[in-house]
Wavefront OBJ file of the C-alpha trace (Angstrom):
o trace
v 8.632 29.456 20.845
v 5.954 31.724 22.345
v 4.343 31.904 18.933
v 4.121 28.228 18.549
v 2.580 27.791 22.023
v -0.018 30.384 21.265
v -0.827 28.524 18.019
v -1.175 25.310 19.769
v -3.351 26.758 22.537
v -5.938 27.878 20.118
v -6.316 24.518 18.253
v -9.314 22.349 18.701
v -9.161 19.543 21.228
v -8.407 16.828 18.799
v -5.615 18.720 16.979
v -4.240 19.996 20.233
v -3.973 16.454 21.611
v -2.206 15.368 18.572
v 0.277 18.226 18.630
v 1.050 17.453 22.299
v 1.821 13.832 21.425
v 4.244 15.024 18.643
v 6.194 17.055 21.260
v 5.914 14.478 23.946
v 9.195 13.515 25.629
v 7.646 11.258 28.446
v 9.218 13.178 31.208
v 7.145 11.274 33.730
v 8.962 7.911 33.129
v 10.270 6.680 36.415
v 14.087 6.454 36.607
v 15.615 3.097 37.003
v 18.901 2.147 38.754
v 22.026 2.696 36.912
v 22.956 -1.040 36.978
v 19.549 -2.275 36.395
v 19.283 -5.719 34.834
v 17.856 -6.484 31.457
v 14.188 -5.945 31.172
v 14.018 -2.965 33.678
v 13.050 0.357 32.088
v 15.806 2.614 31.039
v 16.586 5.709 32.807
v 14.536 8.826 31.932
v 17.634 10.533 30.525
v 18.234 7.483 28.242
v 14.713 7.384 27.206
v 14.486 10.984 26.296
v 17.737 10.573 24.373
v 16.485 7.763 22.252
v 13.182 9.407 21.465
v 14.840 12.738 20.650
v 17.238 11.135 18.246
v 14.306 9.632 16.233
v 11.743 12.392 16.589
v 10.795 14.588 13.700
v 11.836 18.089 13.780
v 8.894 19.564 11.938
v 6.250 21.257 14.083
v 2.426 21.701 13.276
v 1.496 24.748 11.515
v -0.954 27.499 12.322
v -4.083 26.296 13.998
v -7.253 25.636 12.022
v -5.522 26.268 8.684
v -5.058 22.591 7.885
v -1.543 23.424 6.864
v 1.633 21.257 7.045
v 4.548 21.443 9.331
v 6.957 24.241 8.309
v 9.502 23.095 5.814
v 12.614 24.921 5.288
v 13.130 26.806 2.080
v 15.850 24.371 0.945
v 13.974 21.203 1.664
v 13.143 19.184 -1.450
v 9.496 18.351 -1.749
v 7.773 15.583 -3.801
v 5.993 16.724 -6.944
v 3.025 15.126 -8.703
v 5.112 12.610 -10.518
v 7.167 11.485 -7.508
v 4.034 11.373 -5.212
v 2.136 9.308 -7.753
v 4.992 6.903 -8.470
v 5.719 5.999 -4.897
v 2.206 5.007 -4.112
v 1.499 4.013 -7.617
v 4.009 1.192 -7.576
v 2.170 -0.430 -4.698
v -1.210 0.102 -6.156
v -0.478 -0.991 -9.864
v 1.729 -3.938 -8.737
v -1.442 -5.298 -6.992
v -3.015 -6.326 -10.431
v -0.155 -8.730 -11.094
v -1.400 -11.137 -8.339
v -5.011 -10.111 -7.660
v -6.345 -10.462 -11.173
v -6.360 -14.275 -11.159
v -7.838 -14.270 -7.676
v -10.730 -12.120 -8.761
v -11.336 -14.323 -11.718
v -11.535 -17.329 -9.654
v -13.971 -15.771 -7.404
v -16.260 -14.185 -10.001
v -15.581 -15.983 -13.141
v -16.228 -13.960 -16.362
v -17.972 -11.378 -14.161
v -14.729 -10.326 -12.763
v -14.505 -6.927 -14.694
v -17.967 -5.989 -13.346
v -16.630 -6.687 -9.643
v -13.568 -4.509 -10.464
v -15.745 -1.769 -11.656
v -17.582 -1.843 -8.365
v -14.283 -1.781 -6.427
v -13.291 1.458 -8.410
v -16.579 2.999 -7.430
v -16.001 2.075 -3.821
v -12.491 3.564 -3.961
v -13.970 6.806 -5.343
v -15.987 7.104 -2.060
v -12.833 6.623 0.055
v -10.982 9.178 -1.870
v -12.978 12.011 -0.353
v -12.326 10.651 3.237
v -8.590 10.434 2.666
v -8.364 13.830 0.948
v -10.314 15.571 3.736
v -8.270 14.129 6.653
v -5.047 14.657 4.671
v -5.913 18.397 4.245
v -7.028 19.013 7.844
v -4.260 17.183 9.577
v -1.407 16.786 7.198
v 1.099 14.755 9.208
v 2.840 11.358 8.159
v 1.509 8.262 9.650
v -1.744 7.741 7.694
v -4.675 6.246 9.497
v -2.669 6.139 12.902
v -2.104 9.907 12.889
v -5.792 10.544 12.008
v -6.777 8.255 14.828
v -4.470 10.033 17.245
v -5.894 13.299 16.488
v -9.478 12.045 16.728
v -9.705 9.214 19.046
v -7.616 7.857 22.013
v -4.277 6.440 21.765
v -5.472 3.026 22.705
v -7.787 3.004 19.810
v -5.161 4.569 17.410
v -2.765 1.757 18.344
v -5.329 -0.933 17.346
v -5.562 0.801 13.959
v -1.763 0.800 13.775
v -1.722 -2.987 14.379
v -3.958 -3.524 11.247
v -1.519 -1.244 9.328
v 1.430 -3.292 10.519
v -0.488 -6.506 9.572
v -1.111 -5.080 6.140
v 2.543 -4.306 5.826
v 3.450 -7.966 6.744
v 0.943 -9.360 4.281
v 2.185 -6.988 1.654
v 5.767 -8.296 2.118
v 4.680 -11.873 1.906
v 2.355 -11.654 -1.029
v 4.648 -9.324 -3.144
v 7.634 -11.646 -2.472
v 5.619 -14.670 -3.405
v 4.462 -13.279 -6.621
v 7.957 -11.860 -7.416
v 9.182 -15.460 -6.966
v 6.593 -16.989 -9.322
v 7.398 -14.481 -11.945
v 11.044 -14.945 -11.506
v 10.810 -18.546 -12.218
v 9.150 -17.943 -15.560
v 12.203 -16.019 -16.623
v 13.959 -19.244 -16.915
v 10.949 -21.535 -17.886
v 11.450 -23.326 -14.681
v 8.830 -25.216 -12.724
v 8.373 -23.372 -9.556
v 6.715 -25.936 -7.529
v 8.656 -26.727 -4.345
v 11.111 -23.912 -4.615
v 8.759 -20.883 -4.623
v 8.492 -20.833 -0.789
v 12.260 -20.862 -0.302
v 12.683 -18.158 -2.833
v 10.050 -16.072 -1.335
v 11.842 -16.315 2.127
v 15.037 -15.453 0.436
v 13.543 -12.309 -1.195
v 12.139 -11.260 2.305
v 15.491 -11.672 4.015
v 17.312 -9.820 1.230
v 14.912 -6.833 1.549
v 15.456 -6.866 5.339
v 19.208 -6.686 4.777
v 18.912 -3.930 2.205
v 16.712 -1.822 4.687
v 19.195 -2.706 7.528
v 21.998 -1.293 5.313
v 20.276 2.108 5.272
v 18.375 2.298 1.982
v 15.630 5.011 1.928
v 12.817 5.668 -0.514
v 13.989 7.460 -3.706
v 11.484 9.406 -5.771
v 13.608 9.206 -8.795
v 13.909 5.441 -8.785
v 10.200 5.174 -8.090
v 9.393 7.189 -11.053
v 11.604 5.256 -13.351
v 10.073 1.770 -12.176
v 6.444 3.275 -12.261
v 6.779 4.565 -15.777
v 8.370 1.300 -16.953
v 5.562 -0.733 -15.270
v 2.828 1.444 -16.728
v 4.316 1.230 -20.230
v 4.289 -2.572 -19.930
v 0.598 -2.564 -18.827
v -0.381 -0.223 -21.588
v 1.466 -2.410 -24.135
v -0.523 -5.409 -22.875
v -3.856 -3.585 -23.323
v -3.007 -2.185 -26.761
v -1.563 -5.558 -27.873
v -4.751 -7.273 -26.666
v -7.104 -4.770 -28.563
v -4.923 -5.259 -31.710
v -4.963 -9.159 -31.553
v -8.745 -9.072 -31.014
v -9.142 -6.668 -33.973
v -7.248 -9.131 -36.157
v -10.145 -11.661 -35.742
v -8.709 -13.776 -32.933
v -12.080 -13.836 -30.866
v -12.716 -17.541 -30.388
v -12.173 -17.413 -26.677
v -14.133 -14.055 -26.474
v -17.147 -15.497 -28.132
v -17.224 -18.512 -25.871
v -16.458 -16.592 -22.660
v -20.027 -16.335 -21.472
v -20.743 -19.952 -22.075
v -18.367 -20.895 -19.212
v -20.128 -21.802 -15.786
v -19.718 -19.301 -13.130
v -18.208 -20.504 -9.737
v -21.499 -19.274 -8.059
v -24.895 -17.748 -8.877
v -24.277 -14.356 -10.617
v -25.025 -12.025 -7.627
v -22.815 -14.132 -5.305
v -20.024 -14.180 -7.864
v -20.043 -10.419 -8.239
v -19.940 -10.008 -4.416
v -17.133 -12.493 -4.063
v -15.314 -10.867 -6.866
v -15.889 -7.571 -5.157
v -14.322 -9.032 -1.970
v -11.308 -10.356 -3.768
v -11.021 -7.081 -5.980
v -10.195 -5.160 -2.656
v -6.905 -6.860 -2.896
v -6.255 -4.994 -6.125
v -6.514 -1.409 -4.672
v -4.052 -2.249 -1.587
v -1.463 0.456 -1.738
v -3.830 3.393 -2.070
v -3.418 4.241 1.549
v 0.305 4.760 1.044
v -0.019 8.409 -0.023
v -0.933 9.662 3.467
v 2.170 8.082 4.919
v 4.380 10.719 3.385
v 2.056 13.675 3.091
v 4.339 15.989 4.848
v 6.794 15.710 1.937
v 4.010 16.884 -0.475
v 3.327 20.152 1.068
v 5.246 23.371 0.438
v 6.489 25.727 3.234
v 3.692 28.067 2.289
v 0.877 25.548 2.912
v -1.368 23.566 0.693
v 0.188 22.530 -2.751
v -2.535 20.197 -4.174
v 0.000 17.384 -4.803
v -1.612 15.130 -2.283
v -5.150 15.364 -3.597
v -3.767 15.054 -7.240
v -1.751 11.800 -6.297
v -5.128 10.313 -4.810
v -6.941 11.193 -8.175
v -4.172 9.853 -10.327
v -4.160 6.620 -8.490
v -7.989 6.181 -8.524
v -7.906 6.972 -12.418
v -5.063 4.388 -12.999
v -6.750 1.555 -10.933
v -10.166 2.154 -12.510
v -8.716 2.044 -16.193
v -6.248 -0.755 -15.748
v -7.536 -3.291 -13.295
v -10.863 -4.078 -15.131
v -9.129 -3.989 -18.504
v -6.426 -6.539 -17.436
v -9.074 -8.867 -16.079
v -11.259 -8.611 -19.247
v -8.448 -9.213 -21.663
v -7.215 -12.102 -19.590
v -10.594 -13.710 -19.941
v -10.522 -12.992 -23.786
v -7.354 -15.190 -24.257
v -7.589 -17.847 -21.436
v -10.314 -19.915 -20.106
v -11.234 -20.111 -16.424
v -9.512 -23.541 -15.854
v -6.234 -22.263 -17.294
v -6.360 -19.126 -15.101
v -7.002 -21.130 -12.021
v -3.890 -23.396 -12.732
v -1.586 -20.409 -13.548
v -2.709 -17.793 -11.170
v 0.744 -17.220 -9.742
v 2.072 -15.702 -13.107
v -1.147 -14.990 -14.983
v -0.020 -11.652 -16.526
v 3.121 -13.327 -18.100
v 0.738 -15.633 -20.096
v -1.273 -12.516 -21.174
v 1.820 -10.972 -22.706
v 2.544 -13.971 -24.585
v -0.908 -14.463 -25.950
v -1.498 -10.812 -26.818
v 1.529 -8.576 -27.827
v 3.685 -11.794 -28.336
v 1.118 -13.328 -30.874
v 0.851 -10.020 -32.667
v 4.563 -9.751 -33.215
v 4.896 -13.319 -34.283
v 2.064 -12.834 -36.842
v 3.648 -9.624 -38.152
v 7.082 -10.944 -38.474
v 6.354 -14.538 -39.144
v 8.218 -15.672 -36.242
v 7.899 -17.899 -33.273
v 10.297 -16.071 -30.938
v 8.204 -12.886 -29.828
v 5.831 -14.929 -27.690
v 8.466 -16.050 -25.434
v 10.288 -12.661 -25.515
v 7.155 -10.829 -24.522
v 6.492 -13.283 -21.735
v 10.011 -12.710 -20.358
v 9.736 -9.045 -20.540
v 6.490 -8.958 -18.533
v 7.915 -11.281 -15.995
v 11.084 -9.233 -15.637
v 8.918 -6.077 -15.112
v 6.710 -7.907 -12.518
v 9.527 -9.135 -10.623
v 11.094 -5.668 -10.353
v 7.902 -3.948 -9.349
v 7.047 -6.628 -6.765
v 10.643 -6.476 -5.285
v 10.020 -2.729 -4.913
v 6.762 -3.396 -3.178
v 8.288 -5.838 -0.792
v 11.162 -3.294 -0.014
v 8.504 -0.578 0.508
v 6.820 -2.699 3.132
v 9.955 -2.870 5.112
v 10.693 0.959 4.915
v 7.005 1.691 5.722
v 6.848 -0.477 8.790
v 10.043 0.911 10.122
v 8.528 4.305 10.158
v 5.394 3.222 11.620
v 6.787 1.233 14.565
v 9.288 4.123 15.217
v 6.390 6.447 15.570
v 4.469 4.022 17.803
v 7.519 3.759 20.024
v 7.812 7.441 20.199
v 4.199 7.744 21.323
v 4.956 5.304 24.084
v 2.774 2.606 22.418
v 5.714 -0.021 22.180
v 8.872 -0.438 24.417
v 11.621 2.114 23.800
v 13.839 -0.934 23.263
v 12.776 -0.859 19.636
v 14.495 2.666 19.112
v 17.978 1.358 19.730
v 19.989 1.989 16.543
v 22.968 -0.267 15.592
v 26.319 1.465 15.595
v 27.450 0.124 12.264
v 24.666 1.487 9.911
v 22.540 3.670 12.139
v 19.270 1.798 11.459
v 16.649 0.426 13.730
v 17.805 -3.274 13.459
v 15.374 -4.384 16.250
v 12.399 -3.249 14.258
v 13.764 -4.719 11.173
v 14.418 -8.153 12.685
v 10.968 -8.164 14.366
v 9.222 -7.448 11.171
v 11.352 -10.058 9.392
v 10.357 -12.632 11.957
v 6.731 -11.767 11.584
v 6.785 -11.950 7.761
v 8.674 -15.301 7.919
v 6.293 -16.672 10.347
v 3.251 -15.789 8.191
v 4.984 -17.392 5.153
v 5.583 -20.567 7.298
v 2.179 -20.753 8.755
v 0.403 -20.380 5.463
v 2.887 -22.352 3.515
v 2.877 -19.772 0.691
v -0.833 -20.384 0.114
v -1.886 -17.278 -1.811
v -5.576 -17.477 -0.980
v -4.757 -17.509 2.798
v -2.181 -14.656 2.592
v -4.657 -12.513 0.372
v -7.431 -13.038 2.870
v -5.128 -11.677 5.679
v -4.081 -8.740 3.323
v -7.589 -7.801 2.342
v -8.983 -7.992 5.841
v -6.202 -5.717 7.309
v -6.454 -3.261 4.346
v -10.376 -2.904 4.958
v -9.801 -2.277 8.567
v -7.288 0.478 7.682
v -9.670 2.010 5.132
v -12.677 1.814 7.421
v -10.641 3.289 10.271
v -9.722 6.351 8.134
v -13.260 6.709 7.099
v -14.538 6.768 10.750
v -11.745 9.189 11.711
v -12.902 11.446 8.978
v -16.512 11.612 9.917
v -15.866 11.739 13.715
v -13.329 14.527 13.278
v -15.899 16.353 11.123
v -18.410 16.450 14.142
v -15.754 16.881 16.731
v -13.835 19.862 15.047
v -16.197 21.423 12.411
v -14.335 24.760 12.560
v -11.015 23.341 11.360
v -10.325 24.443 7.855
v -10.378 21.701 5.256
v -9.076 21.732 1.684
v -11.576 19.031 0.626
v -14.909 18.467 2.389
v -16.886 15.331 2.126
v -20.681 14.987 2.342
v -21.856 13.123 5.326
v -24.219 11.235 3.079
v -21.230 9.349 1.722
v -20.672 7.603 4.987
v -23.034 4.515 4.558
v -21.257 3.572 1.293
v -17.819 3.894 3.003
v -18.951 1.528 5.754
v -20.766 -0.896 3.500
v -17.827 -1.408 1.109
v -15.346 -2.868 3.597
v -17.915 -5.138 5.125
v -18.776 -6.460 1.661
v -15.028 -6.982 1.213
v -14.833 -9.034 4.478
l 1 2 3 4 5 6 7 8 9 10 11 12 13 14 15 16 17 18 19 20 21 22 23 24 25 26 27 28 29 30 31 32 33 34 35 36 37 38 39 40 41 42 43 44 45 46 47 48 49 50 51 52 53 54 55 56 57 58 59 60 61 62 63 64 65 66 67 68 69 70 71 72 73 74 75 76 77 78 79 80 81 82 83 84 85 86 87 88 89 90 91 92 93 94 95 96 97 98 99 100 101 102 103 104 105 106 107 108 109 110 111 112 113 114 115 116 117 118 119 120 121 122 123 124 125 126 127 128 129 130 131 132 133 134 135 136 137 138 139 140 141 142 143 144 145 146 147 148 149 150 151 152 153 154 155 156 157 158 159 160 161 162 163 164 165 166 167 168 169 170 171 172 173 174 175 176 177 178 179 180 181 182 183 184 185 186 187 188 189 190 191 192 193 194 195 196 197 198 199 200 201 202 203 204 205 206 207 208 209 210 211 212 213 214 215 216 217 218 219 220 221 222 223 224 225 226 227 228 229 230 231 232 233 234 235 236 237 238 239 240 241 242 243 244 245 246 247 248 249 250 251 252 253 254 255 256 257 258 259 260 261 262 263 264 265 266 267 268 269 270 271 272 273 274 275 276 277 278 279 280 281 282 283 284 285 286 287 288 289 290 291 292 293 294 295 296 297 298 299 300 301 302 303 304 305 306 307 308 309 310 311 312 313 314 315 316 317 318 319 320 321 322 323 324 325 326 327 328 329 330 331 332 333 334 335 336 337 338 339 340 341 342 343 344 345 346 347 348 349 350 351 352 353 354 355 356 357 358 359 360 361 362 363 364 365 366 367 368 369 370 371 372 373 374 375 376 377 378 379 380 381 382 383 384 385 386 387 388 389 390 391 392 393 394 395 396 397 398 399 400 401 402 403 404 405 406 407 408 409 410 411 412 413 414 415 416 417 418 419 420 421 422 423 424 425 426 427 428 429 430 431 432 433 434 435 436 437 438 439 440 441 442 443 444 445 446 447 448 449 450 451 452 453 454 455 456 457 458 459 460 461 462 463 464 465 466 467 468 469 470 471 472 473 474 475 476 477 478 479 480 481 482 483 484 485 486 487 488
């Protein structure tokens, strides 16, 4: 409309470029012959049709107001609970596999390293809040880079996001397999890689069938998972208060894997794996904004996730050290939290009721919860990467071949199969080695977080007049850049 054109014309250079890309239909694509062989670009009309079918209908809001695309009055928006649950499932499932890795790297100084990770995440919180309020569009760091840098640089950052999704699916599926085997007291050696591949293929089929993210289901899974983690912490405190402090008393007598400064640094690097999922909130930011503008849900979700990771991650690591020595943790790293449930809550109930059954029951309860949450995290990776690659194709960063939908279910089967091949390829190359996959995951995650921080500060210089809901001091830039390099 004329009003919308006048709005876009008054926007700053960066925001205007982003708005133009959102409306782009690639009219300059050269037409190809009607009977062109495979591999030749489609006709312009076919390209326009494919892009139009998958393009978002929402338009950018008034210039300089940092508002969202205009939602219809009947559109259902995500509230605080739903927004926190969707990204919280990814974030809080990370402690199920990252705790043992951090303890292996830092020894009994692992809680100190995780507190440092929480402080680092607090600095990132401001960058994500500012960019989300100034440019509230789905796509996370890719959308921020598109409005700040060139398409080429934004596509590089999108590659790291895609790599993070690949590592997420492999890591979560691998951990889900390990916890699944503990439900049946089975030895997982030899079968865990095959089960991991089966889980990844199953999630790909579910997404192919047309499953979408559900805020209600996410809330149920999130609340259940947080209740289990809270129960573990309260049970650990109770068991220690009952005088079972033998392992705690001798904890500091164990040798550190490295000199204490190096142990803390290595633990910090491994601890970055425990906050993966924090960047998920900005991937569906448009669903958090009301039709009248800023609602505060996005910022509240960021604060909720930071609070949860700060409280639970160091506590889980500390209580694991209170009941298990370093050698045991190193040998049982695939399903460590299962053993924490047995040795804290399970032992408490066995002592109270003079029984030997609760220890096994609590271990299986924790394993069941971990399996469900990690399966959800694997599924979320497939859903997220489908949205990311669809957006990249619409922006002409990938061939339009990816936008073809299957006639049976109406999903982008080519994107799903491509991502499935990448995930299975990483699983096959690494052989299910948790340390290798976690290294890939942490590196990609650090690159995505650093990219968002750079976008924030460059956008602050480039477009200072754009209204921001949250404004970060420029003095916080050095810690933001130092943290990911330390993680690498």
